[in-house]
LUMSE-138433 format. One record per residue (C-alpha): y, x, z; residue in three letters; residue number from 0. Coordinates in pm, 1 decimal. Last residue first. Example, Ala and Ser with C-alpha at 12.3 -4.5 7.8 and 13.67 -1.06 7.14 Angstrom:
// residues 2
-106.0, 1367.0, 714.0, Ser, 1
-450.0, 1230.0, 780.0, Ala, 0
***
This chain:
// residues 219
9167.4, 12143.4, 3697.7, Lys, 218
9341.6, 12483.0, 3723.0, Leu, 217
9310.3, 12562.1, 3353.5, Leu, 216
9486.1, 12234.9, 3265.9, Thr, 215
9783.2, 12321.4, 3487.2, Arg, 214
9821.4, 12651.1, 3301.7, Ile, 213
9821.9, 12462.6, 2969.9, Ala, 212
10085.6, 12224.6, 3108.2, Ser, 211
10308.2, 12520.6, 3189.2, Gln, 210
10248.1, 12666.4, 2843.4, Pro, 209
10365.0, 12346.1, 2664.1, Asn, 208
10311.3, 12380.3, 2288.8, Glu, 207
10030.9, 12620.6, 2369.4, Ala, 206
10001.1, 12965.9, 2216.2, Gly, 205
10144.3, 13126.1, 2529.0, Phe, 204
9884.0, 12976.1, 2758.8, Val, 203
9567.0, 12985.4, 2547.9, Tyr, 202
9663.1, 13317.7, 2390.5, Ser, 201
9697.9, 13493.3, 2723.9, Gly, 200
9483.0, 13369.6, 3009.9, Ala, 199
9360.7, 13591.2, 3294.4, Val, 198
9141.7, 13405.5, 3541.0, Leu, 197
9136.4, 13447.2, 3917.5, Ala, 196
8883.9, 13363.7, 4191.8, Asp, 195
8565.9, 13375.5, 3982.3, Ala, 194
8243.7, 13249.4, 4139.4, Gly, 193
8035.5, 13089.6, 3864.8, Ala, 192
8215.1, 12758.2, 3922.1, Lys, 191
8547.8, 12926.0, 3845.1, Phe, 190
8397.4, 13074.8, 3530.8, Leu, 189
8257.9, 12742.7, 3406.2, Ile, 188
8584.4, 12564.0, 3484.0, Pro, 187
8781.1, 12822.9, 3281.9, Ala, 186
8549.8, 12841.9, 2977.6, Thr, 185
8626.3, 12502.3, 2819.9, Glu, 184
9000.6, 12475.7, 2895.1, Ala, 183
9056.3, 12835.1, 2782.8, Asn, 182
8980.9, 13191.6, 2889.7, Val, 181
8864.9, 13408.4, 2599.7, Gly, 180
8925.5, 13730.8, 2788.3, Gly, 179
8984.3, 13838.5, 3146.3, Asp, 178
8784.1, 13746.5, 3455.5, Val, 177
8898.5, 13816.2, 3812.8, Glu, 176
8669.5, 13840.9, 4113.5, Ile, 175
8812.6, 13890.9, 4460.7, Met, 174
8665.4, 14121.2, 4724.5, Val, 173
8651.9, 14053.9, 5097.9, Asp, 172
8297.7, 14185.5, 5140.7, Tyr, 171
8019.4, 14011.7, 5334.1, Gly, 170
7756.2, 14214.8, 5154.2, Gly, 169
7563.0, 13904.6, 5050.1, Glu, 168
7884.4, 13735.2, 4940.9, Asp, 167
8001.4, 14027.8, 4729.4, Ile, 166
7663.5, 14088.3, 4563.2, Met, 165
7617.1, 13714.5, 4498.9, Ala, 164
7963.6, 13690.9, 4342.8, Arg, 163
7878.1, 13988.8, 4120.0, Leu, 162
7559.0, 13824.8, 3999.4, Arg, 161
7739.3, 13495.1, 3930.0, Lys, 160
8013.7, 13672.8, 3734.4, Thr, 159
7753.2, 13856.2, 3524.9, Lys, 158
7582.1, 13524.5, 3453.4, Asp, 157
7911.9, 13387.3, 3318.9, Val, 156
7983.3, 13716.7, 3140.1, Ile, 155
7682.6, 13649.8, 2917.5, Arg, 154
7894.5, 13400.2, 2720.1, Pro, 153
8123.2, 13661.8, 2555.4, Ile, 152
8452.9, 13479.4, 2487.8, Phe, 151
8601.1, 13520.5, 2140.2, Lys, 150
8906.2, 13743.6, 2104.2, Gln, 149
9269.2, 13626.6, 2110.4, Gly, 148
9419.7, 13934.0, 2271.3, Gly, 147
9340.4, 14293.5, 2180.5, Phe, 146
9237.7, 14612.8, 2357.1, Gly, 145
8946.3, 14531.2, 2583.4, Pro, 144
8614.7, 14394.9, 2450.9, Asn, 143
8594.4, 14033.6, 2563.2, Val, 142
8477.5, 13884.3, 2893.2, Ser, 141
8620.7, 14179.8, 3085.3, Met, 140
8529.9, 14152.4, 3451.8, Leu, 139
8803.0, 14247.5, 3697.2, Leu, 138
8678.5, 14343.4, 4043.1, Val, 137
8914.3, 14306.2, 4338.2, Met, 136
9010.9, 14441.4, 4679.2, Asp, 135
8774.5, 14735.8, 4663.9, Leu, 134
8641.9, 14990.9, 4914.6, Tyr, 133
8335.3, 14796.1, 5031.4, Pro, 132
8243.0, 14736.3, 4663.3, Leu, 131
8214.8, 15108.8, 4579.7, Ile, 130
7845.3, 15166.9, 4656.4, Asp, 129
7706.5, 14860.9, 4476.6, Thr, 128
7952.0, 14881.4, 4185.5, Leu, 127
7693.1, 14999.7, 3930.4, Leu, 126
7514.0, 14666.8, 3983.0, Glu, 125
7798.9, 14496.0, 3798.4, Val, 124
7658.2, 14619.0, 3467.9, Pro, 123
7892.7, 14776.0, 3209.1, Thr, 122
7852.8, 14619.7, 2861.6, His, 121
8142.9, 14374.6, 2890.7, Pro, 120
8385.5, 14642.4, 3018.2, Asn, 119
8419.7, 14657.3, 3395.4, Leu, 118
8754.6, 14681.6, 3574.1, Val, 117
8790.2, 14816.2, 3927.9, Val, 116
9055.5, 14694.1, 4169.6, Gly, 115
9297.4, 14822.6, 4428.8, Ala, 114
9557.5, 14619.5, 4616.0, Lys, 113
9882.6, 14810.3, 4631.1, Met, 112
10068.8, 14995.1, 4906.1, Gly, 111
10046.2, 15350.6, 4770.6, Ala, 110
9765.0, 15421.8, 5017.6, Asp, 109
9573.1, 15135.4, 4857.9, Arg, 108
9612.3, 15285.7, 4512.1, Ala, 107
9515.4, 15630.8, 4640.5, Gln, 106
9206.0, 15487.6, 4808.8, Gln, 105
9095.7, 15324.9, 4484.0, Met, 104
9149.0, 15650.2, 4294.4, Ala, 103
8948.7, 15849.9, 4550.1, Arg, 102
8658.5, 15605.9, 4538.0, His, 101
8656.9, 15613.5, 4157.6, Leu, 100
8641.3, 15988.3, 4104.0, His, 99
8561.5, 16004.0, 3731.6, Thr, 98
8780.7, 15713.7, 3622.5, Val, 97
8783.1, 15577.0, 3265.6, Ala, 96
8457.7, 15376.5, 3241.8, Glu, 95
8509.6, 15212.0, 3580.9, Tyr, 94
8839.9, 15091.9, 3439.7, His, 93
9144.8, 15076.6, 3663.0, Met, 92
9305.8, 14776.0, 3830.8, Thr, 91
9636.2, 14788.8, 4017.6, Leu, 90
9749.8, 14487.8, 4220.8, Ile, 89
10104.4, 14450.3, 4355.2, Asp, 88
10269.8, 14656.3, 4081.0, Ala, 87
10639.9, 14720.1, 4141.7, Gly, 86
10742.4, 15017.4, 3928.6, Ala, 85
10707.8, 15241.0, 4236.1, Lys, 84
10340.4, 15143.2, 4265.9, Ala, 83
10301.3, 15200.8, 3893.2, Phe, 82
10436.2, 15554.5, 3926.5, Ala, 81
10221.2, 15632.4, 4230.4, Glu, 80
9902.0, 15537.4, 4047.2, Ile, 79
9986.0, 15715.4, 3721.5, Tyr, 78
9752.3, 16017.4, 3728.1, Gln, 77
9463.9, 15798.8, 3847.8, Glu, 76
9474.4, 15618.3, 3511.3, Pro, 75
9313.1, 15922.1, 3341.7, His, 74
9267.3, 15744.9, 3006.2, Glu, 73
9432.0, 15406.4, 2973.7, Ile, 72
9350.4, 15037.9, 2993.3, Met, 71
9544.0, 14996.4, 3318.0, Leu, 70
9555.7, 14634.0, 3433.0, His, 69
9862.6, 14545.2, 3640.1, Val, 68
9857.3, 14219.0, 3839.2, Asp, 67
10217.6, 14157.2, 3939.8, Leu, 66
10219.8, 13889.2, 4209.1, Val, 65
10510.4, 13647.5, 4178.0, Lys, 64
10860.7, 13734.7, 4295.2, Glu, 63
10989.1, 13758.0, 3940.9, Thr, 62
11258.1, 13907.5, 3716.9, Ala, 61
11305.4, 14247.8, 3879.6, Arg, 60
10930.0, 14310.1, 3868.2, Arg, 59
10929.2, 14215.8, 3499.8, Val, 58
11175.1, 14496.7, 3427.9, Ala, 57
10976.1, 14751.5, 3629.1, Ser, 56
10650.4, 14656.0, 3453.0, Val, 55
10828.2, 14679.5, 3117.6, Ile, 54
10968.5, 15025.4, 3196.4, Pro, 53
10625.9, 15149.4, 3320.7, Leu, 52
10422.6, 15092.0, 3007.5, Gly, 51
10376.5, 14875.8, 2701.7, Phe, 50
10109.3, 14782.1, 2446.0, Ser, 49
9925.4, 15041.1, 2238.9, Ile, 48
9591.5, 14950.5, 2080.1, Asn, 47
9252.1, 15103.8, 2011.1, Pro, 46
9149.4, 15122.5, 2378.9, Val, 45
9103.9, 15435.2, 2590.7, Phe, 44
9322.2, 15616.3, 2338.4, Arg, 43
9595.0, 15379.5, 2218.4, Gly, 42
9752.9, 15390.4, 2563.9, Asp, 41
9724.4, 15031.5, 2684.5, Met, 40
9893.5, 14866.4, 2985.2, Val, 39
9801.9, 14499.2, 3020.8, Asp, 38
10030.9, 14307.7, 3258.1, Leu, 37
9900.7, 13993.5, 3428.1, His, 36
10148.6, 13767.7, 3609.1, Leu, 35
10006.3, 13603.4, 3920.2, Trp, 34
10042.2, 13266.8, 4094.9, Glu, 33
10057.3, 13048.9, 3782.6, Ala, 32
10166.5, 12695.5, 3877.9, Glu, 31
10477.1, 12722.8, 3660.3, Ser, 30
10846.6, 12771.2, 3731.7, Asn, 29
10823.0, 13149.4, 3756.8, Asn, 28
10610.4, 13134.1, 3441.0, Leu, 27
10906.4, 12988.8, 3247.4, Met, 26
11128.5, 13258.0, 3397.0, Glu, 25
10882.2, 13520.5, 3274.0, Val, 24
10893.2, 13366.0, 2927.1, Asp, 23
11273.0, 13368.2, 2917.4, Arg, 22
11287.6, 13728.0, 3033.7, Gly, 21
11034.8, 13827.3, 2768.1, Leu, 20
11235.3, 13675.3, 2483.9, Asn, 19
11201.3, 13942.0, 2215.2, Leu, 18
10863.7, 14031.1, 2366.5, Phe, 17
10735.1, 13675.2, 2312.8, Asp, 16
10437.2, 13658.7, 2550.4, Ala, 15
10075.7, 13727.4, 2452.7, Ser, 14
10060.4, 14069.6, 2622.5, Leu, 13
10227.4, 13893.0, 2914.8, Leu, 12
9884.4, 13776.1, 3026.5, Ser, 11
9899.6, 13457.4, 3232.1, Pro, 10
9727.4, 13504.5, 3570.3, Ala, 9
9573.9, 13176.9, 3687.5, Ile, 8
9444.8, 13158.0, 4044.3, Ile, 7
9192.3, 12912.0, 4185.1, Lys, 6
9118.6, 12914.6, 4558.3, Asn, 5
8747.2, 12889.0, 4623.2, Arg, 4
8579.0, 12555.0, 4682.6, Glu, 3
8349.9, 12576.6, 4377.6, Thr, 2
8215.4, 12911.5, 4501.4, Ser, 1
8074.3, 12755.4, 4817.0, Met, 0
***
């Protein structure tokens, strides 16, 4: 069943050339990637600072593809409306950063976005039992959040399988996305384990032909 699921690649703009961001977005517009992944970091929840609302707004003007915005920030619920206005289609917030998770998910949906929860590598999927009915997506981190180019954590494959079983057994319409260490070797394993979407940064933008690299991940 899981092997027949639709496969989505979401290139991470964190690995794009910021001096030529418009060019890279246009390249992705002409690729088989369905989503663009935007990592927002505040230097507090994760030890890195990336970009914020102005970049999301600029990318929104440059593409009609789905903007998949991942908030790696403290108190993400304070910025839900702002990211909706900036053009986010999907907004994911960390389980570890939100005190009132159900409320935050409802606020994201009320703002017109799909709502998702992100789990760090050490956070078990079983903690989502009571929130799954209120989600559109779960993003599993397969590296520790904050930096691109990290090595894939193999245990996330089993974690993906467990989450897929929870979703299927509950009959929920919830997608699974995996972020970190995605390449030609790990992508087919993750799709087979039950993932719907994979975030790929270094593998795509570090390739001589990024569009071909995206095509490879979809095989």
